[in-house]
N, C-alpha and C positions, 0 to 999 in steps of 0.2 A: 504494500500500500504506500502510495506517495504521500508524504506529509506536506500539507500546504499551510503556510502561515500567511494570514491575510492582515495587512496593515490598513487601518482606517485612516482617512485623511486627517492631518493634524488640525486643520481649520475646523473640520466638522466636529471633532472630539473636543476641541477647545470651546466651541459653542455649546456642545451638549453638556459639558461639565463646568460651565461658567459659574454656577452657583455653589460649587463644592466648597466646603469649609476649609480653612487654612490648616486644619489639623492633619491633612494629608502629608504635610511636610515632615521630614525626619526630625524627631525631637532631640536635637543635639546642637551644640554651638556651631556657628558657621565658621569654618576654617578657611581663612584667606592666606594660604600657606606661603610664608617666606621663612626658610629655615635659618637657624644659626649654625653656620658651618665655617670651615677654615677659609681664609681669604687667599689661599694659594691658588695658582693657575693649574688647571689639569691638562692643558694642551701640551703636547710633547715637542712641538717644533721650536727651534731656537728663536729667541727674541732679538729685535734690533738692539745694537749696542747701547743706545741711549736709554732704552727701556730696561735692558739687563742691568745697567748701572744702578738705576733707582731701585730695582728689585733687590740688588745686593745690599744697598743702603738700608732698605726696609726689612731685611731678613732678621734683624734682631727683635722685631716686634713679636709679640706672643701670637702663635699660630696653633690652632687646634689640631689634634691628631687627624691624619688623613682618613683613618678607618672609622672615625666616629660616625654613629648613626645620625642622620640629619634630624633635627628637632624643628617642628614647624612653629612659626610665629604668626600671629594673626594680624595681617596687614594687607592693604589693597595691592594688587599687582601693578598698579600704575604709580608705584613708589617714586617720589621725587628724588632726583639725584643732586639737588641743590647743595645739600650739606656734604655730599660725597665728593663733589668735584674738587673742593679745596683740600680735603683731607687725604685723598688717595694719591700716593706718589706717582702712580701710573698716569695720572692726568697730564704729566709733563710730556709724555710721548703719545698722547691721544690725537687722533685725526678726525676732523669733522667732514672730510671729503667723501661724498658718496660716489662709489665707482660707477663707471659707464661701460658700454660696449661689452667686449669679451670678459672683462673683469667682473662686470655686473652679472653676466651669465654664470661665470665660475662661482661667484658667491651664492647665487640662487641654487645651483646644483649642490654646493657644499651644505647649505642650510637644509635643503630637502633631505639629503642623506643623513643629516643629524637629527631628524624629526622635529625641526623647527620650520614648519611649512611657510614658504615665501609666496604662496599662491601660484598662479599659472607661470611656468618658466618660459620667459620670452626675452631675456636680456634687458629688461627694464625694471628697475627697482622702484616700486611704489610703496603704498602704505603697508602692505603685508610684508614686503621685504624688510622694511624698517622695523616693524614689530618683531620679525624673526631675528633680526640682528640684536635687538634689545634683549630678547629671550636668551640668545646664546651668550651675550655679554653678562647677563645676570647669573647664569649658571657658572661662568668662568671667572666671576669676580672683577670684571672690567666696568668702567663707566658705561652707562647704558647707551650713550650716544657716540661711543668711540667706534670708528671703522677700521682702525689700524690692526688691532689684534685679530679680528675675525677675518680680515683680508689676508693676513699672513698665514692663518690656519687654512684658509681656502686654497691659497696658492700651493701650499705644501701637500694638501690632500687631493686636490683635483688638478692634475697636470693637463688633462684633456677635457675641457668642458663640453666639446662636441665630439660625437663618434658616428661612424657609419654602420648601419645595421641593414638587414634585409627584411622585407615584409614576410612574416611567417605564414606557412600554409594554413594555419588555424584561423587566420583572419577571415577567410571566406565563410566559416561557420558562424561568425559573430556579426556579419554584415548583411543587412537587408535594405537595399535601396528603395524598396517599395513599402517600407514600414509606414502605416497610415498615421495621420496626425489627428484623426477623429477618434475620440475615446471608444465609441461603440464598436469601431472597426479594430482598434487595438486589442480589445478583449478577445478577439478571435485569433490574434497572432500567436506564433509559437513562443516568441520572447520579444522583449523590447530591445532589439538589437541596435547596433550602430547603423547609420545610414550610408556610410562610405568607408573604404579602407583608410582614407585620409583621417577621418574622425577616429577610427580604431587606433591608428598610429599616434595621433596627437594625444589621446588620453593615456595610451600605453607609456608615453614618455613625458607625462605631466605638463603638457604644453597645449597649444591650440593650433588649428589649421592655418590661420594667417601667419603665425611665426614659422611653422614648418615650410610654408610656401616661400617665405622670405629667405630662409637659409638654404632652400633647394630651388634656386632660380631656374635651373635647367630641367627640372622635373615637373611633369604634368600631374599635379597632386590628385586630381579627380580621376586619373586613369591608372592609379597604382594597382599592382597585382602582386600576388605572392612571388617572392624571389627578387623583386626590385630593390635596389639599394637606395637608402635614404639617410640623410644626415639628421640626427636628433640630439637633444640634450643628454648628457652622460649621467642619467639618473638610474636608480634601480627600477626596472620596468614594472608597470602595473599589469600583471598577467591575468586577464579576465578568465582565461581557460582553466586556471587553477582554483577558481572559486567553486566550491562543491556544494554549497547550500548548507554548510555546517551550522549547528546551534551550539553556542559556547556556554560552558558551565562556569561556576565560581572557581576561583583560584586563590590559594592561601595568601599570596602576596599581591596579585593584581586586583583582587576584590577589596583590598584595604586602601586603594588609591583614591584620590580626590580630584574631581574635574571642576574647574571654574570656567563657566561660560560667561564672558563679558560681552553683553549686547551693545555696549557703548563704543567699544573699539573693534567689535566683530572678531573676537579671538577666543578660542578654547585652550586652556592651559591645564596640563595634567601634572599632578604632584604625587610624590610618594606619600605613604601613610603618615599622618601627623599625630604622634602621641602627645604628650604633655605640651599643650599649646600655651604660649605666653601672650597674654592679651596686651595690645598696645593701643593707646588712644590715637585715633586717626583725626586728621584735620578735615575740614569741610571738603577739600578736593580729593580726599582719599589717600593722601600721602602720609608718611610717617617719618619722624626724625631718625636718621641713621648717621652715626659718626663717621663711618668709612665703608667702602665697598666690601661686601662679603660674598663669597661664592655660594650661590643658592643651589646646593646639591640636590635638594628635593624636587626641583623643577625637572620633569622628565621629558616633556614635549609641549609644543604649542602649534596650533593650526588655525588658519583663517576659517571663519564661519559666516553663514548668513542666518540671522535670528528671525523669529517670527515677527509679524506685524505687531507694533506696540500694544494694540488692544487685545491681542491674543497670547502674548508672552506670559507664561506662568512662572513668575519670579519665585524663588524659594530654593530650599535644599531638598533634593529627592534622592531616591536610591535607584541605581541601575538594576533593572529586573531581568532583561533578556537581551540576547544578541543573536540575530538570525541573518544568515547570508541569503541573498536572492529572494527577498520577500515578495509576495503578491501584494497588490495595492487595491483596496476596496474603494471604488469610485462611485459616489452617491451624490448626484447633483442636488437632490432635494435636501439632503442632510447639510450640504454646503450652504444652500440658500436659506433654509428655515431652522436648521438644528434638529429636525425630526427625521428619523430614519425611514427610508422608503423600501419597497419591495423590488425596486428597479435598479439596484446597485449592480455595478459591473466589477468583475475581477480582472484587473489589468495584470498581465503576466510579468514575471521578473525579467531583469536584464539591465544593462548599463544605461539605457535610455528611459528607465522607469523614473517617475518623479521622486521616488524614495531611494533611487540608486541601487547599489549592490549589497547594502547591509542596513538592517534596522536595529537600533539599540534603544529599547524601550525603557522608560523610567516608571517610578511608582506613581507619577501623575498621569492618569489615564490619557492615552492619545498623544502624549508628548514624548519625543525621543530624539536621538541624534542619528542622522542617516546620511546617505550619499545624495547625489543629484544627477539629473540628466544634462545639466548645463554648468560645468565647472567654471566657465568664464564669467558667470553671473554671481559667483560667491562674493559676498560683501557689497554687491551692487543692487541686488533685487531681493526684496523681503520674501520669506516663505510664509506659509499660512500661520503656523504656530510652533513648528519644531525648529531644530537646529540642523542646518545643512552643511556638509563638508564636500569637497571634491571627492569623487570615488577613490582616487589614489591615496587620499588621506584617511577617509572613512574606513577603508579595509585594513588599515594598520591598527585600529582600535583594539581588536581582540588580543594583540600582543602587548598592549599598554594598560588596558583596564578589563575587568570582567564583572559579571553580575555581582552585586553587593557593593560596588564602588559608589561613592557619594558624588552626586552631580548637583552643583550649585549654579543656578541661573540668576544672574544679576544684571 
């Protein structure tokens, strides 16, 4: 028997449960994790001479043991670095210059491989690239707006930001140029496939068709076929053919982690479990006074997201309840319009072009979850109905980072 998991639309369930009491939220303190860790740098590449010198001068300062377990501190992730800039000796070697061209692409590839998602990889550093840099700097104990350390790490780790690959034979199984756009016709489709091999290759390498067209000037992107060579960003490919429809269970370590979904900056941040939290008074802008930069070892990953429309966002702290690959999507127009379920709902089949993408991560707030998307280029630019959307290549990483039982805070 084939097990079918049907996902209700986020908007519909948001309307349906609009009057639910706040008691659904997890009864525990809201952890806005910023750990107290050592301020040493964990990157292995050599530092520039001027930075190495100030490091040597600062080496007499007290540094916590490297193998200490991170302890969470309750503070907003948009922590101000105003007090950090003058206290941290690394500030002398900081660079405020945002890279461009091939260096920008190299940095995007490096951040993506490090689980600090920069958004669509296209050689152009925008808001999500800057947020990813800040996350990487936070983990490594650098000033948040410093570009020098992360660029040095990127140049060491990513020698070739672009590589040539061939279109795999499996692409034809996942492409349907005739995929309908009308929901009633989609319900009869085998799967919500890609509409072209160009789309297949773009998502596979965390990019978009316009950028692949730009870097493959001599290639007719809409005529790609298996075996054709194509230049792509040098990321770990999103291999749709390896998604089996798994349902993920709790895990001793990953279920203890904490996800903060910040709808103001469109970013989801994943933290290690936070035992004894130290409560810090926050200022009105969410910042907290810090005497000097600390390496935030508890920050595991961060990804760009699209939140729900403001009127449908369910702010609060919830529990992650289930994680299901390749979910079906229940489409009920009456439920969307009126909040009342009808008998005329459609089951939209799973696939990369499903509105819920390739994985559903449901929370204890009915109908609200974290999931993929059919349009990765719209992440951060277009509101979803009520859930949290990630690009498919980011969403599919979640089972390796969190599991049912994890805390999900939406703010």
